C-alpha positions as CSV (number, residue, x, y, z in Angstrom):
1,M,-5.7,-2.9,23.7
2,D,-6.0,-4.9,26.9
3,S,-4.8,-8.0,25.2
4,P,-1.6,-9.5,26.5
5,I,-0.3,-9.4,22.9
6,F,-0.1,-5.7,23.0
7,S,2.0,-5.7,26.1
8,S,4.4,-8.3,24.8
9,D,7.9,-7.3,23.5
10,H,7.6,-6.3,19.9
11,A,11.1,-7.6,19.1
12,T,10.8,-11.1,20.5
13,A,7.1,-12.1,20.6
14,P,6.2,-14.6,17.8
15,E,2.8,-12.9,17.5
16,W,4.5,-9.7,16.5
17,A,6.7,-11.4,14.0
18,V,3.6,-12.7,12.3
19,A,2.0,-9.3,12.4
20,K,5.2,-7.6,11.0
21,G,5.4,-10.1,8.2
22,F,1.8,-9.6,7.3
23,F,2.1,-5.9,7.3
24,A,5.3,-6.1,5.2
25,E,3.4,-8.2,2.6
26,L,0.5,-5.7,2.6
27,V,2.9,-2.8,1.9
28,N,4.7,-4.7,-0.9
29,V,1.4,-5.7,-2.6
30,T,0.0,-2.2,-2.3
31,R,3.2,-0.6,-3.5
32,S,3.1,-2.8,-6.6
33,K,-0.5,-1.8,-7.3
34,V,-0.1,2.0,-6.9
35,R,2.6,2.3,-9.6
36,W,1.6,4.1,-12.8
37,P,0.8,1.6,-15.4
38,G,3.0,1.5,-18.5
39,A,6.0,3.6,-19.3
40,G,4.0,6.8,-20.1
41,E,5.3,6.7,-23.7
42,S,2.0,6.2,-25.5
43,G,0.3,9.0,-27.3
44,G,-2.8,8.9,-25.2
45,G,-1.2,10.2,-22.0
46,L,0.7,8.7,-19.1
47,G,0.4,5.0,-19.3
48,G,-2.1,5.3,-22.1
49,M,-4.8,6.8,-19.8
50,D,-6.8,9.9,-20.5
51,K,-7.0,12.8,-18.1
52,E,-10.1,11.5,-16.2
53,D,-8.5,8.1,-15.8
54,R,-5.3,9.6,-14.5
55,E,-7.1,11.7,-12.0
56,A,-9.2,8.7,-10.8
57,Y,-6.1,6.6,-10.5
58,D,-4.3,9.4,-8.6
59,R,-7.1,9.6,-6.1
60,W,-7.0,5.8,-5.7
61,R,-3.2,6.0,-5.1
62,R,-3.7,8.6,-2.3
63,D,-6.4,6.4,-0.7
64,A,-4.1,3.4,-0.9
65,G,-1.3,5.5,0.8
66,E,-3.7,6.4,3.6
67,V,-4.4,2.7,4.1
68,I,-0.7,2.0,4.6
69,V,-0.2,5.0,6.9
70,C,-3.3,4.2,9.1
71,A,-2.7,0.5,9.3
């Protein structure tokens, strides 16, 4: 945190523009990957997943959300 980058103006410093662009891309990619697969219309459950798969996917989604919040 002693780096001069952290003390530079977030609105005008080019380093922060790069960091903001990178973070925005990270959020966009993560958001696309945490959506439920499929429309949930198949007979086998939401997105064609069984109960165990849905629970595992739900846990993964929460973990991915924590990555975004903590980044």
